[in-house]
C-alpha positions as CSV (number, residue, x, y, z in Angstrom):
1,M,65.4,139.5,60.0
2,S,64.1,136.1,61.0
3,R,61.4,134.2,59.2
4,L,58.9,134.5,62.1
5,E,59.1,138.3,62.1
6,R,58.5,138.5,58.3
7,S,55.4,136.2,58.4
8,S,53.4,138.1,61.0
9,P,50.7,140.3,59.5
10,R,50.9,144.0,60.1
11,G,47.2,144.5,60.8
12,G,47.0,141.8,63.4
13,G,46.1,144.2,66.3
14,R,43.5,145.9,64.2
15,S,41.5,142.7,63.5
16,L,41.4,142.0,67.3
17,F,39.8,145.4,67.8
18,L,37.4,145.2,64.8
19,L,35.6,142.0,65.9
20,P,34.4,143.3,69.3
21,A,33.4,146.6,67.7
22,I,31.2,144.8,65.1
23,A,29.7,142.7,67.9
24,A,28.9,145.7,70.0
25,L,27.2,147.5,67.0
26,L,25.1,144.4,66.3
27,I,24.0,144.2,69.9
28,A,23.3,147.9,70.3
29,G,21.6,148.2,66.8
30,P,18.0,147.5,68.0
31,A,18.4,149.8,71.0
32,L,19.6,152.6,68.8
33,S,16.7,152.2,66.3
34,Q,14.0,152.6,68.9
35,E,11.8,155.7,69.0
36,P,13.2,158.4,71.2
37,P,11.1,159.2,74.3
38,P,8.5,161.9,73.7
39,A,9.1,165.4,75.2
40,P,7.5,165.8,78.6
41,D,3.9,167.1,78.5
42,R,3.4,170.8,79.2
43,P,0.1,171.3,81.0
44,L,-2.2,174.2,80.2
45,P,-1.8,177.2,82.5
46,D,-5.6,177.4,83.2
47,A,-6.5,174.6,85.6
48,A,-10.1,174.3,84.2
49,Q,-8.8,173.8,80.7
50,E,-6.2,171.3,81.9
51,A,-9.0,169.4,83.7
52,R,-11.0,169.3,80.4
53,A,-7.9,168.1,78.6
54,Q,-7.3,165.3,81.2
55,A,-11.0,164.2,80.8
56,L,-10.6,164.1,77.1
57,F,-7.4,162.1,77.3
58,D,-9.3,159.3,79.0
59,D,-11.8,159.1,76.2
60,I,-9.3,158.9,73.4
61,R,-7.5,155.7,72.4
62,C,-3.8,155.6,71.5
63,V,-3.5,154.6,67.9
64,V,-0.3,152.7,68.6
65,C,-1.1,150.9,71.9
66,Q,-4.8,150.5,71.0
67,H,-5.8,149.3,74.5
68,E,-4.6,152.4,76.3
69,A,-5.9,155.9,76.6
70,I,-3.6,158.6,75.4
71,A,-3.3,159.7,79.1
72,D,-1.6,156.4,79.9
73,S,0.3,155.7,76.8
74,P,4.1,156.3,76.5
75,A,4.0,156.3,72.7
76,G,5.3,159.4,70.9
77,I,2.0,159.6,68.9
78,A,0.0,159.7,72.1
79,A,2.2,162.6,73.3
80,D,1.5,164.4,70.0
81,M,-2.2,163.7,70.4
82,R,-2.2,165.1,73.9
83,G,-0.4,168.2,72.6
84,L,-3.0,168.6,69.8
85,V,-5.9,168.3,72.3
86,R,-4.3,170.9,74.5
87,E,-3.8,173.3,71.6
88,Q,-7.4,172.9,70.5
89,I,-8.7,173.5,74.0
90,A,-6.5,176.6,74.3
91,A,-7.9,177.8,71.0
92,G,-11.5,177.6,72.4
93,R,-12.8,174.5,70.6
94,S,-15.5,172.4,72.2
95,D,-14.9,168.8,73.3
96,A,-17.2,167.5,70.5
97,R,-15.3,169.5,67.9
98,I,-12.0,168.1,69.2
99,K,-13.3,164.6,69.0
100,Q,-14.6,165.2,65.5
101,D,-11.2,166.4,64.4
102,L,-9.5,163.3,65.9
103,V,-12.1,161.0,64.2
104,R,-11.5,162.8,60.9
105,R,-7.7,162.1,61.3
106,Y,-7.7,158.6,62.7
107,G,-11.2,157.2,62.3
108,D,-13.9,156.1,64.8
109,F,-11.4,153.7,66.4
110,V,-9.7,156.6,68.1
111,L,-12.7,157.0,70.5
112,F,-13.3,154.4,73.3
113,Q,-17.0,155.0,72.6
114,P,-17.4,155.3,68.9
115,P,-20.7,156.9,67.6
116,V,-23.6,154.7,66.7
117,R,-24.0,154.8,63.0
118,L,-24.3,152.4,60.1
119,G,-20.6,151.7,60.0
120,T,-20.4,150.9,63.7
121,W,-23.7,149.1,64.1
122,L,-22.0,145.7,64.2
123,L,-19.4,146.9,66.7
124,W,-22.2,148.1,69.1
125,F,-24.9,145.5,68.6
126,G,-23.0,142.5,67.2
127,P,-22.3,140.9,70.6
128,F,-26.0,141.2,71.6
129,A,-27.1,139.8,68.2
130,L,-24.7,136.9,68.6
131,M,-26.0,136.1,72.1
132,A,-29.6,136.3,71.0
133,A,-28.9,133.9,68.1
134,A,-27.1,131.4,70.4
135,G,-30.1,131.6,72.8
136,A,-32.6,131.0,70.0
137,A,-30.6,128.0,68.8
138,L,-30.4,126.6,72.3
139,M,-34.2,126.9,72.7
140,L,-34.8,125.2,69.4
141,M,-32.6,122.4,70.3
142,T,-34.3,121.8,73.7
143,R,-37.8,122.1,72.3
144,R,-37.3,119.4,69.6
145,R,-39.4,116.3,70.3
146,R,-37.4,113.3,71.0
147,V,-38.1,110.4,68.7
148,E,-39.4,107.4,70.6
149,P,-38.2,104.0,69.5
150,P,-40.8,101.8,67.9
151,A,-42.6,99.3,70.2
152,L,-41.3,95.8,70.4
153,S,-42.9,93.0,68.4
154,P,-44.4,90.1,70.3
155,D,-41.4,87.9,69.3
156,E,-38.9,90.6,70.6
157,E,-40.9,90.9,73.9
158,A,-40.8,87.1,74.4
159,R,-37.0,87.1,73.7
160,L,-36.5,90.0,76.1
161,A,-38.5,88.3,78.9
162,E,-36.4,85.1,78.4
163,I,-33.1,87.1,78.7
164,M,-34.3,88.9,81.8
165,S,-35.4,85.7,83.6
166,A,-32.1,84.0,82.8
167,S,-30.1,87.0,84.1
168,A,-32.1,87.1,87.3
169,D,-31.2,83.5,88.1
170,R,-27.5,84.0,87.5
171,R,-25.2,85.3,90.2
172,D,-22.8,88.1,89.4
173,A,-19.2,86.8,89.8
174,D,-17.9,90.3,90.6
175,A,-20.6,91.1,93.2
176,K,-19.8,91.4,96.9
177,S,-21.6,89.4,99.5
178,S,-23.6,92.5,100.5
179,D,-24.9,92.9,96.9
180,H,-26.8,89.5,97.0
Protein backbone atom coordinates (compact mmCIF):
# COMPACT_ATOMS: atom_id res chain seq x y z
CA MET A 1 0.00 0.00 0.00
CA SER A 2 1.40 3.38 -0.91
CA ARG A 3 1.91 6.16 1.55
CA LEU A 4 -0.76 8.36 -0.14
CA GLU A 5 -3.45 5.70 0.29
CA ARG A 6 -2.67 5.28 4.02
CA SER A 7 -2.80 9.06 4.79
CA SER A 8 -6.28 9.79 3.37
CA PRO A 9 -8.95 9.99 6.07
CA ARG A 10 -11.74 7.44 5.91
CA GLY A 11 -14.50 9.98 6.67
CA GLY A 12 -13.51 12.52 4.00
CA GLY A 13 -16.72 12.09 2.01
CA ARG A 14 -18.84 12.41 5.12
CA SER A 15 -17.43 15.83 6.07
CA LEU A 16 -18.25 17.14 2.59
CA PHE A 17 -21.89 16.18 3.16
CA LEU A 18 -22.06 17.43 6.76
CA LEU A 19 -21.11 21.05 6.03
CA PRO A 20 -23.94 21.76 3.51
CA ALA A 21 -26.43 19.96 5.76
CA ILE A 22 -25.53 22.21 8.72
CA ALA A 23 -25.73 25.30 6.51
CA ALA A 24 -29.18 24.25 5.25
CA LEU A 25 -30.43 23.76 8.81
CA LEU A 26 -29.12 27.17 9.86
CA ILE A 27 -30.85 28.83 6.94
CA ALA A 28 -34.13 26.92 7.36
CA GLY A 29 -34.20 27.25 11.18
CA PRO A 30 -36.10 30.57 11.35
CA ALA A 31 -38.63 29.38 8.78
CA LEU A 32 -39.26 26.19 10.72
CA SER A 33 -39.75 28.06 14.00
CA GLN A 34 -42.58 30.29 12.71
CA GLU A 35 -46.15 29.85 13.86
CA PRO A 36 -48.10 27.51 11.60
CA PRO A 37 -50.93 29.16 9.68
CA PRO A 38 -54.28 29.04 11.48
CA ALA A 39 -56.98 26.65 10.39
CA PRO A 40 -59.42 28.22 7.94
CA ASP A 41 -62.43 29.92 9.50
CA ARG A 42 -65.68 27.99 9.58
CA PRO A 43 -68.56 30.43 9.18
CA LEU A 44 -71.77 29.97 11.15
CA PRO A 45 -74.57 28.18 9.28
CA ASP A 46 -77.10 30.93 10.06
CA ALA A 47 -76.45 33.96 7.80
CA ALA A 48 -77.79 36.44 10.38
CA GLN A 49 -75.48 35.07 13.07
CA GLU A 50 -72.51 35.16 10.69
CA ALA A 51 -73.32 38.80 9.81
CA ARG A 52 -73.33 39.60 13.57
CA ALA A 53 -69.99 37.84 13.93
CA GLN A 54 -68.48 39.78 11.02
CA ALA A 55 -69.68 43.07 12.53
CA LEU A 56 -68.10 42.14 15.87
CA PHE A 57 -64.84 41.14 14.16
CA ASP A 58 -64.45 44.74 12.93
CA ASP A 59 -64.85 46.13 16.49
CA ILE A 60 -62.28 43.81 18.09
CA ARG A 61 -58.55 44.50 17.91
CA CYS A 62 -56.02 41.70 17.33
CA VAL A 63 -53.85 41.46 20.43
CA VAL A 64 -50.81 40.48 18.32
CA CYS A 65 -51.09 42.90 15.38
CA GLN A 66 -52.60 45.69 17.52
CA HIS A 67 -53.48 47.87 14.55
CA GLU A 68 -55.74 45.39 12.78
CA ALA A 69 -59.18 44.05 13.52
CA ILE A 70 -59.43 40.31 14.04
CA ALA A 71 -61.33 40.17 10.75
CA ASP A 72 -58.18 41.23 8.85
CA SER A 73 -55.44 39.69 10.98
CA PRO A 74 -53.59 36.55 9.83
CA ALA A 75 -52.35 35.81 13.37
CA GLY A 76 -53.29 32.53 15.01
CA ILE A 77 -54.69 34.28 18.09
CA ALA A 78 -57.01 36.32 15.85
CA ALA A 79 -58.34 33.08 14.34
CA ASP A 80 -58.89 31.76 17.87
CA MET A 81 -60.72 34.97 18.82
CA ARG A 82 -62.93 34.72 15.72
CA GLY A 83 -63.76 31.13 16.67
CA LEU A 84 -64.57 32.20 20.23
CA VAL A 85 -66.87 34.97 19.01
CA ARG A 86 -68.66 32.55 16.70
CA GLU A 87 -69.06 30.01 19.53
CA GLN A 88 -70.57 32.61 21.82
CA ILE A 89 -72.93 33.89 19.13
CA ALA A 90 -74.06 30.32 18.46
CA ALA A 91 -74.62 29.91 22.22
CA GLY A 92 -77.00 32.90 22.15
CA ARG A 93 -74.88 35.50 23.94
CA SER A 94 -75.43 39.19 23.22
CA ASP A 95 -72.82 41.38 21.54
CA ALA A 96 -72.29 43.31 24.79
CA ARG A 97 -71.72 40.09 26.73
CA ILE A 98 -69.22 38.84 24.12
CA LYS A 99 -67.29 42.13 24.31
CA GLN A 100 -67.33 41.97 28.13
CA ASP A 101 -65.85 38.48 28.00
CA LEU A 102 -63.08 39.60 25.64
CA VAL A 103 -62.33 42.65 27.83
CA ARG A 104 -62.15 40.34 30.86
CA ARG A 105 -59.61 38.14 29.04
CA TYR A 106 -57.51 40.74 27.22
CA GLY A 107 -58.30 44.14 28.79
CA ASP A 108 -59.91 47.29 27.36
CA PHE A 109 -57.27 47.45 24.63
CA VAL A 110 -58.99 44.63 22.75
CA LEU A 111 -61.81 46.98 21.73
CA PHE A 112 -61.22 49.65 19.11
CA GLN A 113 -63.59 51.88 21.14
CA PRO A 114 -62.83 51.17 24.78
CA PRO A 115 -65.45 52.23 27.36
CA VAL A 116 -65.18 55.64 29.00
CA ARG A 117 -64.24 55.12 32.65
CA LEU A 118 -61.65 56.36 35.08
CA GLY A 119 -58.92 54.08 33.69
CA THR A 120 -59.49 55.18 30.09
CA TRP A 121 -60.19 58.87 30.70
CA LEU A 122 -56.73 59.92 29.58
CA LEU A 123 -57.04 57.77 26.46
CA TRP A 124 -60.33 59.42 25.48
CA PHE A 125 -59.79 63.01 26.58
CA GLY A 126 -56.01 63.34 26.79
CA PRO A 127 -55.54 64.61 23.21
CA PHE A 128 -58.25 67.27 23.69
CA ALA A 129 -56.75 68.37 27.02
CA LEU A 130 -53.31 68.60 25.41
CA MET A 131 -54.68 70.72 22.55
CA ALA A 132 -56.52 73.01 25.00
CA ALA A 133 -53.36 73.46 27.08
CA ALA A 134 -51.32 74.28 23.96
CA GLY A 135 -53.96 76.81 22.85
CA ALA A 136 -54.03 78.46 26.28
CA ALA A 137 -50.24 78.71 26.33
CA LEU A 138 -50.25 80.25 22.86
CA MET A 139 -52.87 82.81 23.88
CA LEU A 140 -50.87 83.75 26.99
CA MET A 141 -47.74 84.19 24.94
CA THR A 142 -49.45 86.49 22.40
CA ARG A 143 -51.23 88.57 25.07
CA ARG A 144 -48.09 89.42 26.98
CA ARG A 145 -47.22 93.09 26.71
CA ARG A 146 -44.07 93.87 24.94
CA VAL A 147 -41.52 95.76 26.95
CA GLU A 148 -40.78 99.07 25.33
CA PRO A 149 -37.20 100.23 25.42
CA PRO A 150 -36.52 103.29 27.60
CA ALA A 151 -36.49 106.67 25.90
CA LEU A 152 -33.17 108.07 24.69
CA SER A 153 -31.39 110.66 26.80
CA PRO A 154 -30.70 114.10 25.24
CA ASP A 155 -27.03 113.12 24.76
CA GLU A 156 -28.02 109.89 22.98
CA GLU A 157 -30.51 111.75 20.75
CA ALA A 158 -27.83 114.24 19.72
CA ARG A 159 -25.39 111.46 18.94
CA LEU A 160 -28.04 109.60 16.89
CA ALA A 161 -28.87 112.76 14.89
CA GLU A 162 -25.15 113.22 14.21
CA ILE A 163 -24.81 109.64 12.94
CA MET A 164 -27.91 109.93 10.77
CA SER A 165 -26.78 113.16 9.11
CA ALA A 166 -23.34 111.72 8.43
CA SER A 167 -24.80 108.60 6.82
CA ALA A 168 -27.16 110.67 4.62
CA ASP A 169 -24.21 112.49 3.11
CA ARG A 170 -22.25 109.32 2.37
CA ARG A 171 -22.83 107.36 -0.81
CA ASP A 172 -23.17 103.61 -0.61
CA ALA A 173 -20.30 102.01 -2.53
CA ASP A 174 -22.40 98.92 -3.30
CA ALA A 175 -25.42 100.86 -4.55
CA LYS A 176 -26.42 100.81 -8.21
CA SER A 177 -26.90 103.99 -10.19
CA SER A 178 -30.69 103.55 -10.00
CA ASP A 179 -30.53 103.53 -6.16
CA HIS A 180 -29.15 107.15 -5.91
